All heavy atoms as atom14 arrays in JSON, in Angstrom:
{
  "sequence": "MKPLDYPLLADENIHRDVVRALLARGKDVRSVLDEGWAAETMSTCSATHIVRAESS",
  "atom14_mask": [
    [1, 1, 1, 1, 1, 1, 1, 1, 0, 0, 0, 0, 0, 0],
    [1, 1, 1, 1, 1, 1, 1, 1, 1, 0, 0, 0, 0, 0],
    [1, 1, 1, 1, 1, 1, 1, 0, 0, 0, 0, 0, 0, 0],
    [1, 1, 1, 1, 1, 1, 1, 1, 0, 0, 0, 0, 0, 0],
    [1, 1, 1, 1, 1, 1, 1, 1, 0, 0, 0, 0, 0, 0],
    [1, 1, 1, 1, 1, 1, 1, 1, 1, 1, 1, 1, 0, 0],
    [1, 1, 1, 1, 1, 1, 1, 0, 0, 0, 0, 0, 0, 0],
    [1, 1, 1, 1, 1, 1, 1, 1, 0, 0, 0, 0, 0, 0],
    [1, 1, 1, 1, 1, 1, 1, 1, 0, 0, 0, 0, 0, 0],
    [1, 1, 1, 1, 1, 0, 0, 0, 0, 0, 0, 0, 0, 0],
    [1, 1, 1, 1, 1, 1, 1, 1, 0, 0, 0, 0, 0, 0],
    [1, 1, 1, 1, 1, 1, 1, 1, 1, 0, 0, 0, 0, 0],
    [1, 1, 1, 1, 1, 1, 1, 1, 0, 0, 0, 0, 0, 0],
    [1, 1, 1, 1, 1, 1, 1, 1, 0, 0, 0, 0, 0, 0],
    [1, 1, 1, 1, 1, 1, 1, 1, 1, 1, 0, 0, 0, 0],
    [1, 1, 1, 1, 1, 1, 1, 1, 1, 1, 1, 0, 0, 0],
    [1, 1, 1, 1, 1, 1, 1, 1, 0, 0, 0, 0, 0, 0],
    [1, 1, 1, 1, 1, 1, 1, 0, 0, 0, 0, 0, 0, 0],
    [1, 1, 1, 1, 1, 1, 1, 0, 0, 0, 0, 0, 0, 0],
    [1, 1, 1, 1, 1, 1, 1, 1, 1, 1, 1, 0, 0, 0],
    [1, 1, 1, 1, 1, 0, 0, 0, 0, 0, 0, 0, 0, 0],
    [1, 1, 1, 1, 1, 1, 1, 1, 0, 0, 0, 0, 0, 0],
    [1, 1, 1, 1, 1, 1, 1, 1, 0, 0, 0, 0, 0, 0],
    [1, 1, 1, 1, 1, 0, 0, 0, 0, 0, 0, 0, 0, 0],
    [1, 1, 1, 1, 1, 1, 1, 1, 1, 1, 1, 0, 0, 0],
    [1, 1, 1, 1, 0, 0, 0, 0, 0, 0, 0, 0, 0, 0],
    [1, 1, 1, 1, 1, 1, 1, 1, 1, 0, 0, 0, 0, 0],
    [1, 1, 1, 1, 1, 1, 1, 1, 0, 0, 0, 0, 0, 0],
    [1, 1, 1, 1, 1, 1, 1, 0, 0, 0, 0, 0, 0, 0],
    [1, 1, 1, 1, 1, 1, 1, 1, 1, 1, 1, 0, 0, 0],
    [1, 1, 1, 1, 1, 1, 0, 0, 0, 0, 0, 0, 0, 0],
    [1, 1, 1, 1, 1, 1, 1, 0, 0, 0, 0, 0, 0, 0],
    [1, 1, 1, 1, 1, 1, 1, 1, 0, 0, 0, 0, 0, 0],
    [1, 1, 1, 1, 1, 1, 1, 1, 0, 0, 0, 0, 0, 0],
    [1, 1, 1, 1, 1, 1, 1, 1, 1, 0, 0, 0, 0, 0],
    [1, 1, 1, 1, 0, 0, 0, 0, 0, 0, 0, 0, 0, 0],
    [1, 1, 1, 1, 1, 1, 1, 1, 1, 1, 1, 1, 1, 1],
    [1, 1, 1, 1, 1, 0, 0, 0, 0, 0, 0, 0, 0, 0],
    [1, 1, 1, 1, 1, 0, 0, 0, 0, 0, 0, 0, 0, 0],
    [1, 1, 1, 1, 1, 1, 1, 1, 1, 0, 0, 0, 0, 0],
    [1, 1, 1, 1, 1, 1, 1, 0, 0, 0, 0, 0, 0, 0],
    [1, 1, 1, 1, 1, 1, 1, 1, 0, 0, 0, 0, 0, 0],
    [1, 1, 1, 1, 1, 1, 0, 0, 0, 0, 0, 0, 0, 0],
    [1, 1, 1, 1, 1, 1, 1, 0, 0, 0, 0, 0, 0, 0],
    [1, 1, 1, 1, 1, 1, 0, 0, 0, 0, 0, 0, 0, 0],
    [1, 1, 1, 1, 1, 1, 0, 0, 0, 0, 0, 0, 0, 0],
    [1, 1, 1, 1, 1, 0, 0, 0, 0, 0, 0, 0, 0, 0],
    [1, 1, 1, 1, 1, 1, 1, 0, 0, 0, 0, 0, 0, 0],
    [1, 1, 1, 1, 1, 1, 1, 1, 1, 1, 0, 0, 0, 0],
    [1, 1, 1, 1, 1, 1, 1, 1, 0, 0, 0, 0, 0, 0],
    [1, 1, 1, 1, 1, 1, 1, 0, 0, 0, 0, 0, 0, 0],
    [1, 1, 1, 1, 1, 1, 1, 1, 1, 1, 1, 0, 0, 0],
    [1, 1, 1, 1, 1, 0, 0, 0, 0, 0, 0, 0, 0, 0],
    [1, 1, 1, 1, 1, 1, 1, 1, 1, 0, 0, 0, 0, 0],
    [1, 1, 1, 1, 1, 1, 0, 0, 0, 0, 0, 0, 0, 0],
    [1, 1, 1, 1, 1, 1, 0, 0, 0, 0, 0, 0, 0, 0]
  ],
  "atom14_positions": [
    [[126.25, 113.59, 134.28], [127.31, 112.62, 134.51], [126.72, 111.22, 134.32], [125.69, 110.88, 134.86], [127.85, 112.77, 135.92], [128.94, 111.79, 136.23], [129.81, 112.16, 137.75], [128.82, 111.26, 138.91], [0.0, 0.0, 0.0], [0.0, 0.0, 0.0], [0.0, 0.0, 0.0], [0.0, 0.0, 0.0], [0.0, 0.0, 0.0], [0.0, 0.0, 0.0]],
    [[127.43, 110.4, 133.53], [127.01, 109.03, 133.29], [128.08, 108.09, 133.86], [129.25, 108.18, 133.45], [126.84, 108.78, 131.8], [125.74, 109.62, 131.18], [125.64, 109.34, 129.7], [124.59, 110.24, 129.08], [124.52, 110.05, 127.63], [0.0, 0.0, 0.0], [0.0, 0.0, 0.0], [0.0, 0.0, 0.0], [0.0, 0.0, 0.0], [0.0, 0.0, 0.0]],
    [[127.72, 107.21, 134.77], [128.72, 106.35, 135.41], [129.54, 105.51, 134.43], [130.72, 105.26, 134.66], [127.9, 105.44, 136.32], [126.63, 106.18, 136.55], [126.39, 107.02, 135.32], [0.0, 0.0, 0.0], [0.0, 0.0, 0.0], [0.0, 0.0, 0.0], [0.0, 0.0, 0.0], [0.0, 0.0, 0.0], [0.0, 0.0, 0.0], [0.0, 0.0, 0.0]],
    [[128.94, 105.07, 133.34], [129.67, 104.22, 132.4], [130.62, 105.01, 131.5], [131.32, 104.43, 130.67], [128.71, 103.39, 131.56], [127.91, 102.35, 132.36], [126.95, 101.61, 131.44], [128.83, 101.37, 133.06], [0.0, 0.0, 0.0], [0.0, 0.0, 0.0], [0.0, 0.0, 0.0], [0.0, 0.0, 0.0], [0.0, 0.0, 0.0], [0.0, 0.0, 0.0]],
    [[130.67, 106.33, 131.67], [131.63, 107.15, 130.93], [133.01, 107.14, 131.59], [133.96, 107.68, 131.04], [131.14, 108.59, 130.82], [129.97, 108.73, 129.87], [129.72, 107.8, 129.07], [129.28, 109.77, 129.95], [0.0, 0.0, 0.0], [0.0, 0.0, 0.0], [0.0, 0.0, 0.0], [0.0, 0.0, 0.0], [0.0, 0.0, 0.0], [0.0, 0.0, 0.0]],
    [[133.1, 106.52, 132.77], [134.35, 106.49, 133.53], [134.88, 105.06, 133.6], [134.1, 104.11, 133.52], [134.12, 107.03, 134.95], [133.69, 108.47, 134.94], [132.35, 108.81, 134.91], [134.63, 109.49, 134.93], [131.94, 110.14, 134.89], [134.24, 110.82, 134.9], [132.9, 111.14, 134.88], [132.51, 112.45, 134.84], [0.0, 0.0, 0.0], [0.0, 0.0, 0.0]],
    [[136.19, 104.89, 133.78], [136.73, 103.53, 133.94], [136.11, 102.86, 135.16], [135.87, 103.5, 136.19], [138.22, 103.77, 134.16], [138.5, 105.13, 133.65], [137.22, 105.91, 133.84], [0.0, 0.0, 0.0], [0.0, 0.0, 0.0], [0.0, 0.0, 0.0], [0.0, 0.0, 0.0], [0.0, 0.0, 0.0], [0.0, 0.0, 0.0], [0.0, 0.0, 0.0]],
    [[135.87, 101.56, 135.05], [135.26, 100.81, 136.14], [136.15, 99.66, 136.57], [136.85, 99.06, 135.75], [133.92, 100.21, 135.68], [132.86, 101.2, 135.21], [131.67, 100.42, 134.63], [132.41, 102.07, 136.37], [0.0, 0.0, 0.0], [0.0, 0.0, 0.0], [0.0, 0.0, 0.0], [0.0, 0.0, 0.0], [0.0, 0.0, 0.0], [0.0, 0.0, 0.0]],
    [[136.12, 99.37, 137.86], [136.78, 98.19, 138.4], [135.69, 97.34, 139.04], [135.04, 97.76, 140.0], [137.84, 98.56, 139.44], [138.54, 97.39, 140.12], [139.31, 96.56, 139.08], [139.47, 97.89, 141.2], [0.0, 0.0, 0.0], [0.0, 0.0, 0.0], [0.0, 0.0, 0.0], [0.0, 0.0, 0.0], [0.0, 0.0, 0.0], [0.0, 0.0, 0.0]],
    [[135.47, 96.16, 138.49], [134.43, 95.26, 138.99], [135.02, 94.32, 140.03], [136.05, 93.68, 139.78], [133.84, 94.45, 137.83], [0.0, 0.0, 0.0], [0.0, 0.0, 0.0], [0.0, 0.0, 0.0], [0.0, 0.0, 0.0], [0.0, 0.0, 0.0], [0.0, 0.0, 0.0], [0.0, 0.0, 0.0], [0.0, 0.0, 0.0], [0.0, 0.0, 0.0]],
    [[134.38, 94.25, 141.19], [134.88, 93.33, 142.21], [134.46, 91.9, 141.91], [133.81, 91.62, 140.9], [134.45, 93.77, 143.62], [132.97, 93.6, 143.91], [132.28, 92.88, 143.17], [132.51, 94.16, 144.91], [0.0, 0.0, 0.0], [0.0, 0.0, 0.0], [0.0, 0.0, 0.0], [0.0, 0.0, 0.0], [0.0, 0.0, 0.0], [0.0, 0.0, 0.0]],
    [[134.84, 90.98, 142.79], [134.6, 89.56, 142.53], [133.12, 89.17, 142.56], [132.75, 88.07, 142.16], [135.39, 88.67, 143.52], [135.02, 88.85, 144.96], [135.83, 89.92, 145.68], [136.49, 90.74, 145.03], [135.79, 89.93, 146.91], [0.0, 0.0, 0.0], [0.0, 0.0, 0.0], [0.0, 0.0, 0.0], [0.0, 0.0, 0.0], [0.0, 0.0, 0.0]],
    [[132.25, 90.07, 142.98], [130.82, 89.8, 143.01], [130.12, 90.11, 141.68], [128.95, 89.79, 141.51], [130.15, 90.6, 144.13], [130.66, 90.17, 145.48], [130.68, 88.99, 145.79], [131.1, 91.13, 146.27], [0.0, 0.0, 0.0], [0.0, 0.0, 0.0], [0.0, 0.0, 0.0], [0.0, 0.0, 0.0], [0.0, 0.0, 0.0], [0.0, 0.0, 0.0]],
    [[130.84, 90.73, 140.76], [130.27, 91.03, 139.45], [130.61, 89.88, 138.51], [131.78, 89.56, 138.3], [130.83, 92.36, 138.89], [130.61, 93.51, 139.89], [130.21, 92.68, 137.54], [129.17, 93.77, 140.24], [0.0, 0.0, 0.0], [0.0, 0.0, 0.0], [0.0, 0.0, 0.0], [0.0, 0.0, 0.0], [0.0, 0.0, 0.0], [0.0, 0.0, 0.0]],
    [[129.6, 89.26, 137.96], [129.8, 88.09, 137.09], [130.63, 88.46, 135.88], [130.5, 89.55, 135.31], [128.44, 87.53, 136.65], [128.52, 86.13, 136.16], [128.92, 85.82, 134.88], [128.28, 84.96, 136.79], [128.91, 84.52, 134.74], [128.52, 83.95, 135.89], [0.0, 0.0, 0.0], [0.0, 0.0, 0.0], [0.0, 0.0, 0.0], [0.0, 0.0, 0.0]],
    [[131.49, 87.54, 135.48], [132.38, 87.8, 134.33], [131.61, 88.09, 133.05], [132.08, 88.83, 132.19], [133.32, 86.62, 134.12], [134.41, 86.57, 135.17], [135.36, 85.44, 134.93], [136.51, 85.6, 135.81], [137.34, 84.63, 136.11], [137.16, 83.44, 135.6], [138.35, 84.84, 136.91], [0.0, 0.0, 0.0], [0.0, 0.0, 0.0], [0.0, 0.0, 0.0]],
    [[130.43, 87.5, 132.9], [129.62, 87.78, 131.71], [129.19, 89.25, 131.65], [129.08, 89.83, 130.57], [128.38, 86.88, 131.67], [128.74, 85.43, 131.36], [129.87, 85.17, 130.9], [127.87, 84.56, 131.58], [0.0, 0.0, 0.0], [0.0, 0.0, 0.0], [0.0, 0.0, 0.0], [0.0, 0.0, 0.0], [0.0, 0.0, 0.0], [0.0, 0.0, 0.0]],
    [[128.95, 89.85, 132.81], [128.6, 91.27, 132.86], [129.79, 92.11, 132.41], [129.64, 93.03, 131.61], [128.14, 91.69, 134.28], [127.92, 93.18, 134.38], [126.87, 90.92, 134.67], [0.0, 0.0, 0.0], [0.0, 0.0, 0.0], [0.0, 0.0, 0.0], [0.0, 0.0, 0.0], [0.0, 0.0, 0.0], [0.0, 0.0, 0.0], [0.0, 0.0, 0.0]],
    [[130.97, 91.76, 132.9], [132.18, 92.48, 132.52], [132.41, 92.33, 131.02], [132.69, 93.31, 130.32], [133.4, 91.98, 133.32], [134.69, 92.61, 132.81], [133.21, 92.27, 134.8], [0.0, 0.0, 0.0], [0.0, 0.0, 0.0], [0.0, 0.0, 0.0], [0.0, 0.0, 0.0], [0.0, 0.0, 0.0], [0.0, 0.0, 0.0], [0.0, 0.0, 0.0]],
    [[132.26, 91.12, 130.51], [132.46, 90.89, 129.06], [131.45, 91.68, 128.23], [131.79, 92.21, 127.17], [132.35, 89.4, 128.76], [133.55, 88.63, 129.26], [133.48, 87.17, 128.88], [134.55, 86.44, 129.55], [134.35, 85.43, 130.37], [133.15, 84.98, 130.63], [135.38, 84.83, 130.95], [0.0, 0.0, 0.0], [0.0, 0.0, 0.0], [0.0, 0.0, 0.0]],
    [[130.21, 91.76, 128.69], [129.19, 92.52, 127.96], [129.55, 94.0, 127.92], [129.39, 94.66, 126.89], [127.82, 92.31, 128.59], [0.0, 0.0, 0.0], [0.0, 0.0, 0.0], [0.0, 0.0, 0.0], [0.0, 0.0, 0.0], [0.0, 0.0, 0.0], [0.0, 0.0, 0.0], [0.0, 0.0, 0.0], [0.0, 0.0, 0.0], [0.0, 0.0, 0.0]],
    [[130.04, 94.53, 129.04], [130.45, 95.94, 129.06], [131.64, 96.17, 128.14], [131.69, 97.18, 127.43], [130.78, 96.36, 130.49], [129.59, 96.49, 131.44], [130.07, 96.64, 132.88], [128.7, 97.65, 131.04], [0.0, 0.0, 0.0], [0.0, 0.0, 0.0], [0.0, 0.0, 0.0], [0.0, 0.0, 0.0], [0.0, 0.0, 0.0], [0.0, 0.0, 0.0]],
    [[132.59, 95.25, 128.14], [133.74, 95.37, 127.24], [133.29, 95.33, 125.78], [133.79, 96.09, 124.95], [134.74, 94.25, 127.51], [135.54, 94.37, 128.8], [136.29, 93.08, 129.09], [136.49, 95.55, 128.74], [0.0, 0.0, 0.0], [0.0, 0.0, 0.0], [0.0, 0.0, 0.0], [0.0, 0.0, 0.0], [0.0, 0.0, 0.0], [0.0, 0.0, 0.0]],
    [[132.32, 94.47, 125.47], [131.81, 94.37, 124.1], [131.14, 95.66, 123.66], [131.11, 95.98, 122.47], [130.82, 93.21, 124.0], [0.0, 0.0, 0.0], [0.0, 0.0, 0.0], [0.0, 0.0, 0.0], [0.0, 0.0, 0.0], [0.0, 0.0, 0.0], [0.0, 0.0, 0.0], [0.0, 0.0, 0.0], [0.0, 0.0, 0.0], [0.0, 0.0, 0.0]],
    [[130.64, 96.43, 124.62], [130.02, 97.73, 124.31], [131.05, 98.84, 124.3], [130.7, 100.02, 124.19], [128.94, 98.05, 125.33], [127.75, 97.15, 125.23], [126.72, 97.52, 126.24], [125.52, 96.71, 126.06], [124.37, 97.0, 126.62], [124.25, 98.06, 127.39], [123.34, 96.22, 126.42], [0.0, 0.0, 0.0], [0.0, 0.0, 0.0], [0.0, 0.0, 0.0]],
    [[132.32, 98.49, 124.46], [133.37, 99.49, 124.39], [133.64, 100.23, 125.69], [134.32, 101.25, 125.69], [0.0, 0.0, 0.0], [0.0, 0.0, 0.0], [0.0, 0.0, 0.0], [0.0, 0.0, 0.0], [0.0, 0.0, 0.0], [0.0, 0.0, 0.0], [0.0, 0.0, 0.0], [0.0, 0.0, 0.0], [0.0, 0.0, 0.0], [0.0, 0.0, 0.0]],
    [[133.15, 99.7, 126.81], [133.37, 100.36, 128.1], [134.74, 99.98, 128.65], [135.26, 98.89, 128.42], [132.27, 99.96, 129.09], [130.87, 100.31, 128.62], [130.73, 101.78, 128.31], [129.37, 102.12, 127.75], [129.27, 103.49, 127.33], [0.0, 0.0, 0.0], [0.0, 0.0, 0.0], [0.0, 0.0, 0.0], [0.0, 0.0, 0.0], [0.0, 0.0, 0.0]],
    [[135.31, 100.89, 129.41], [136.61, 100.68, 130.04], [136.37, 100.04, 131.4], [136.08, 100.71, 132.37], [137.33, 102.03, 130.18], [138.73, 101.89, 130.74], [139.21, 100.75, 130.91], [139.35, 102.93, 131.0], [0.0, 0.0, 0.0], [0.0, 0.0, 0.0], [0.0, 0.0, 0.0], [0.0, 0.0, 0.0], [0.0, 0.0, 0.0], [0.0, 0.0, 0.0]],
    [[136.47, 98.72, 131.45], [136.18, 98.0, 132.68], [137.21, 96.9, 132.88], [137.66, 96.27, 131.93], [134.74, 97.41, 132.67], [134.54, 96.47, 131.52], [134.4, 96.73, 133.98], [0.0, 0.0, 0.0], [0.0, 0.0, 0.0], [0.0, 0.0, 0.0], [0.0, 0.0, 0.0], [0.0, 0.0, 0.0], [0.0, 0.0, 0.0], [0.0, 0.0, 0.0]],
    [[137.64, 96.72, 134.12], [138.55, 95.65, 134.51], [137.92, 94.88, 135.65], [137.18, 95.45, 136.44], [139.9, 96.22, 134.95], [140.63, 96.9, 133.81], [141.82, 97.67, 134.28], [142.91, 96.78, 134.69], [144.05, 97.21, 135.2], [144.25, 98.48, 135.38], [144.99, 96.36, 135.55], [0.0, 0.0, 0.0], [0.0, 0.0, 0.0], [0.0, 0.0, 0.0]],
    [[138.22, 93.63, 135.74], [137.67, 92.77, 136.78], [138.8, 92.32, 137.71], [139.87, 91.93, 137.24], [137.01, 91.54, 136.16], [136.74, 90.57, 137.13], [0.0, 0.0, 0.0], [0.0, 0.0, 0.0], [0.0, 0.0, 0.0], [0.0, 0.0, 0.0], [0.0, 0.0, 0.0], [0.0, 0.0, 0.0], [0.0, 0.0, 0.0], [0.0, 0.0, 0.0]],
    [[138.55, 92.36, 139.02], [139.57, 91.87, 139.95], [139.82, 90.39, 139.73], [140.93, 89.91, 139.96], [139.2, 92.15, 141.43], [139.16, 93.63, 141.71], [137.91, 91.49, 141.83], [0.0, 0.0, 0.0], [0.0, 0.0, 0.0], [0.0, 0.0, 0.0], [0.0, 0.0, 0.0], [0.0, 0.0, 0.0], [0.0, 0.0, 0.0], [0.0, 0.0, 0.0]],
    [[138.82, 89.66, 139.25], [139.01, 88.23, 138.96], [139.98, 88.05, 137.8], [140.91, 87.24, 137.88], [137.67, 87.56, 138.62], [136.67, 87.45, 139.76], [135.33, 86.93, 139.24], [137.21, 86.55, 140.86], [0.0, 0.0, 0.0], [0.0, 0.0, 0.0], [0.0, 0.0, 0.0], [0.0, 0.0, 0.0], [0.0, 0.0, 0.0], [0.0, 0.0, 0.0]],
    [[139.76, 88.8, 136.73], [140.63, 88.68, 135.56], [142.04, 89.18, 135.84], [143.01, 88.72, 135.25], [140.03, 89.43, 134.37], [138.74, 88.79, 133.88], [138.54, 87.58, 134.14], [137.94, 89.49, 133.23], [0.0, 0.0, 0.0], [0.0, 0.0, 0.0], [0.0, 0.0, 0.0], [0.0, 0.0, 0.0], [0.0, 0.0, 0.0], [0.0, 0.0, 0.0]],
    [[142.16, 90.16, 136.74], [143.48, 90.7, 137.08], [144.2, 89.86, 138.14], [145.35, 90.11, 138.44], [143.33, 92.14, 137.6], [142.78, 93.11, 136.58], [143.7, 93.31, 135.39], [144.93, 93.19, 135.55], [143.19, 93.57, 134.29], [0.0, 0.0, 0.0], [0.0, 0.0, 0.0], [0.0, 0.0, 0.0], [0.0, 0.0, 0.0], [0.0, 0.0, 0.0]],
    [[143.49, 88.89, 138.72], [144.09, 88.08, 139.78], [144.12, 88.77, 141.12], [144.93, 88.43, 141.98], [0.0, 0.0, 0.0], [0.0, 0.0, 0.0], [0.0, 0.0, 0.0], [0.0, 0.0, 0.0], [0.0, 0.0, 0.0], [0.0, 0.0, 0.0], [0.0, 0.0, 0.0], [0.0, 0.0, 0.0], [0.0, 0.0, 0.0], [0.0, 0.0, 0.0]],
    [[143.25, 89.76, 141.31], [143.23, 90.52, 142.56], [142.1, 90.11, 143.48], [141.82, 90.79, 144.46], [143.07, 92.01, 142.28], [144.17, 92.62, 141.48], [145.42, 92.15, 141.3], [144.09, 93.85, 140.74], [146.14, 93.0, 140.49], [145.35, 94.04, 140.13], [143.09, 94.77, 140.54], [145.62, 95.15, 139.34], [143.36, 95.86, 139.74], [144.62, 96.05, 139.15]],
    [[141.41, 89.02, 143.18], [140.27, 88.59, 143.99], [140.73, 88.24, 145.39], [141.9, 87.91, 145.62], [139.58, 87.41, 143.34], [0.0, 0.0, 0.0], [0.0, 0.0, 0.0], [0.0, 0.0, 0.0], [0.0, 0.0, 0.0], [0.0, 0.0, 0.0], [0.0, 0.0, 0.0], [0.0, 0.0, 0.0], [0.0, 0.0, 0.0], [0.0, 0.0, 0.0]],
    [[139.81, 88.29, 146.33], [140.12, 88.05, 147.74], [140.84, 86.73, 147.95], [141.74, 86.63, 148.78], [138.85, 88.11, 148.56], [0.0, 0.0, 0.0], [0.0, 0.0, 0.0], [0.0, 0.0, 0.0], [0.0, 0.0, 0.0], [0.0, 0.0, 0.0], [0.0, 0.0, 0.0], [0.0, 0.0, 0.0], [0.0, 0.0, 0.0], [0.0, 0.0, 0.0]],
    [[140.5, 85.71, 147.19], [141.14, 84.41, 147.35], [142.63, 84.47, 147.05], [143.41, 83.75, 147.64], [140.5, 83.36, 146.43], [139.06, 83.07, 146.71], [138.12, 84.07, 146.04], [138.56, 84.83, 145.17], [136.94, 84.1, 146.43], [0.0, 0.0, 0.0], [0.0, 0.0, 0.0], [0.0, 0.0, 0.0], [0.0, 0.0, 0.0], [0.0, 0.0, 0.0]],
    [[143.02, 85.34, 146.14], [144.43, 85.42, 145.76], [145.19, 86.44, 146.61], [146.39, 86.55, 146.48], [144.59, 85.81, 144.28], [144.02, 87.09, 144.08], [143.93, 84.78, 143.38], [0.0, 0.0, 0.0], [0.0, 0.0, 0.0], [0.0, 0.0, 0.0], [0.0, 0.0, 0.0], [0.0, 0.0, 0.0], [0.0, 0.0, 0.0], [0.0, 0.0, 0.0]],
    [[144.48, 87.15, 147.47], [145.12, 88.21, 148.26], [145.32, 87.8, 149.72], [145.48, 88.63, 150.58], [144.27, 89.48, 148.19], [144.26, 90.1, 146.82], [143.2, 91.52, 146.67], [143.71, 92.54, 148.01], [0.0, 0.0, 0.0], [0.0, 0.0, 0.0], [0.0, 0.0, 0.0], [0.0, 0.0, 0.0], [0.0, 0.0, 0.0], [0.0, 0.0, 0.0]],
    [[145.34, 86.51, 150.0], [145.44, 86.07, 151.39], [146.77, 86.46, 152.04], [146.84, 86.59, 153.24], [145.22, 84.57, 151.48], [146.18, 83.9, 150.71], [0.0, 0.0, 0.0], [0.0, 0.0, 0.0], [0.0, 0.0, 0.0], [0.0, 0.0, 0.0], [0.0, 0.0, 0.0], [0.0, 0.0, 0.0], [0.0, 0.0, 0.0], [0.0, 0.0, 0.0]],
    [[147.81, 86.66, 151.25], [149.12, 86.98, 151.84], [149.5, 88.44, 151.71], [150.57, 88.83, 152.15], [150.22, 86.12, 151.19], [150.23, 86.37, 149.79], [149.97, 84.64, 151.45], [0.0, 0.0, 0.0], [0.0, 0.0, 0.0], [0.0, 0.0, 0.0], [0.0, 0.0, 0.0], [0.0, 0.0, 0.0], [0.0, 0.0, 0.0], [0.0, 0.0, 0.0]],
    [[148.65, 89.25, 151.09], [148.97, 90.67, 150.98], [147.68, 91.47, 151.05], [146.6, 90.94, 150.95], [149.73, 90.98, 149.69], [148.75, 90.73, 148.21], [0.0, 0.0, 0.0], [0.0, 0.0, 0.0], [0.0, 0.0, 0.0], [0.0, 0.0, 0.0], [0.0, 0.0, 0.0], [0.0, 0.0, 0.0], [0.0, 0.0, 0.0], [0.0, 0.0, 0.0]],
    [[147.83, 92.76, 151.23], [146.66, 93.61, 151.3], [146.53, 94.42, 150.02], [147.47, 94.54, 149.24], [146.77, 94.56, 152.5], [147.77, 95.52, 152.25], [0.0, 0.0, 0.0], [0.0, 0.0, 0.0], [0.0, 0.0, 0.0], [0.0, 0.0, 0.0], [0.0, 0.0, 0.0], [0.0, 0.0, 0.0], [0.0, 0.0, 0.0], [0.0, 0.0, 0.0]],
    [[145.35, 95.0, 149.81], [145.12, 95.84, 148.64], [146.09, 97.02, 148.63], [146.5, 97.48, 147.58], [143.68, 96.31, 148.62], [0.0, 0.0, 0.0], [0.0, 0.0, 0.0], [0.0, 0.0, 0.0], [0.0, 0.0, 0.0], [0.0, 0.0, 0.0], [0.0, 0.0, 0.0], [0.0, 0.0, 0.0], [0.0, 0.0, 0.0], [0.0, 0.0, 0.0]],
    [[146.48, 97.5, 149.8], [147.42, 98.62, 149.89], [148.74, 98.25, 149.22], [149.32, 99.04, 148.5], [147.67, 98.99, 151.36], [146.43, 99.29, 151.97], [148.59, 100.17, 151.47], [0.0, 0.0, 0.0], [0.0, 0.0, 0.0], [0.0, 0.0, 0.0], [0.0, 0.0, 0.0], [0.0, 0.0, 0.0], [0.0, 0.0, 0.0], [0.0, 0.0, 0.0]],
    [[149.2, 97.03, 149.42], [150.46, 96.6, 148.81], [150.34, 96.56, 147.29], [151.27, 96.91, 146.59], [150.88, 95.23, 149.33], [151.27, 95.24, 150.76], [150.64, 94.49, 151.71], [152.2, 95.96, 151.42], [151.19, 94.72, 152.89], [152.13, 95.61, 152.75], [0.0, 0.0, 0.0], [0.0, 0.0, 0.0], [0.0, 0.0, 0.0], [0.0, 0.0, 0.0]],
    [[149.2, 96.13, 146.79], [149.01, 96.07, 145.34], [149.04, 97.48, 144.75], [149.7, 97.73, 143.76], [147.68, 95.37, 144.99], [147.79, 93.88, 145.34], [147.34, 95.53, 143.52], [146.49, 93.13, 145.24], [0.0, 0.0, 0.0], [0.0, 0.0, 0.0], [0.0, 0.0, 0.0], [0.0, 0.0, 0.0], [0.0, 0.0, 0.0], [0.0, 0.0, 0.0]],
    [[148.35, 98.41, 145.39], [148.32, 99.79, 144.89], [149.73, 100.38, 144.91], [150.16, 101.0, 143.96], [147.35, 100.65, 145.74], [147.48, 102.12, 145.38], [145.92, 100.17, 145.53], [0.0, 0.0, 0.0], [0.0, 0.0, 0.0], [0.0, 0.0, 0.0], [0.0, 0.0, 0.0], [0.0, 0.0, 0.0], [0.0, 0.0, 0.0], [0.0, 0.0, 0.0]],
    [[150.44, 100.15, 145.98], [151.81, 100.67, 146.07], [152.7, 100.07, 144.99], [153.51, 100.77, 144.39], [152.4, 100.39, 147.45], [151.84, 101.26, 148.51], [152.51, 101.0, 149.83], [151.88, 101.76, 150.88], [151.9, 101.44, 152.14], [152.53, 100.36, 152.55], [151.29, 102.18, 153.05], [0.0, 0.0, 0.0], [0.0, 0.0, 0.0], [0.0, 0.0, 0.0]],
    [[152.57, 98.78, 144.73], [153.4, 98.14, 143.72], [153.11, 98.69, 142.34], [154.02, 98.88, 141.54], [153.16, 96.62, 143.74], [0.0, 0.0, 0.0], [0.0, 0.0, 0.0], [0.0, 0.0, 0.0], [0.0, 0.0, 0.0], [0.0, 0.0, 0.0], [0.0, 0.0, 0.0], [0.0, 0.0, 0.0], [0.0, 0.0, 0.0], [0.0, 0.0, 0.0]],
    [[151.85, 98.99, 142.05], [151.51, 99.51, 140.73], [151.94, 100.96, 140.55], [152.2, 101.38, 139.45], [150.0, 99.38, 140.48], [149.6, 97.97, 140.22], [148.2, 97.91, 139.65], [147.48, 98.9, 139.7], [147.86, 96.83, 139.17], [0.0, 0.0, 0.0], [0.0, 0.0, 0.0], [0.0, 0.0, 0.0], [0.0, 0.0, 0.0], [0.0, 0.0, 0.0]],
    [[151.98, 101.73, 141.63], [152.35, 103.12, 141.47], [153.86, 103.31, 141.44], [154.33, 104.36, 141.12], [151.76, 104.01, 142.54], [151.36, 103.39, 143.68], [0.0, 0.0, 0.0], [0.0, 0.0, 0.0], [0.0, 0.0, 0.0], [0.0, 0.0, 0.0], [0.0, 0.0, 0.0], [0.0, 0.0, 0.0], [0.0, 0.0, 0.0], [0.0, 0.0, 0.0]],
    [[154.6, 102.28, 141.71], [156.08, 102.38, 141.69], [156.6, 102.41, 140.28], [156.06, 101.95, 139.37], [156.7, 101.2, 142.42], [156.25, 101.14, 143.73], [0.0, 0.0, 0.0], [0.0, 0.0, 0.0], [0.0, 0.0, 0.0], [0.0, 0.0, 0.0], [0.0, 0.0, 0.0], [0.0, 0.0, 0.0], [0.0, 0.0, 0.0], [0.0, 0.0, 0.0]]
  ]
}
């Protein structure tokens, strides 16, 4: 099993350059910063609400 063979979600502690480098290598990776899900933007809602909204 190779971890980079699976989709990745990078939290706000992973530098955007790292995410961009992985994307350039063809890896399936998303960043909470790029998606607007970083802790700073979530002050009025919880991660549970985001997951529920996406699964609807």
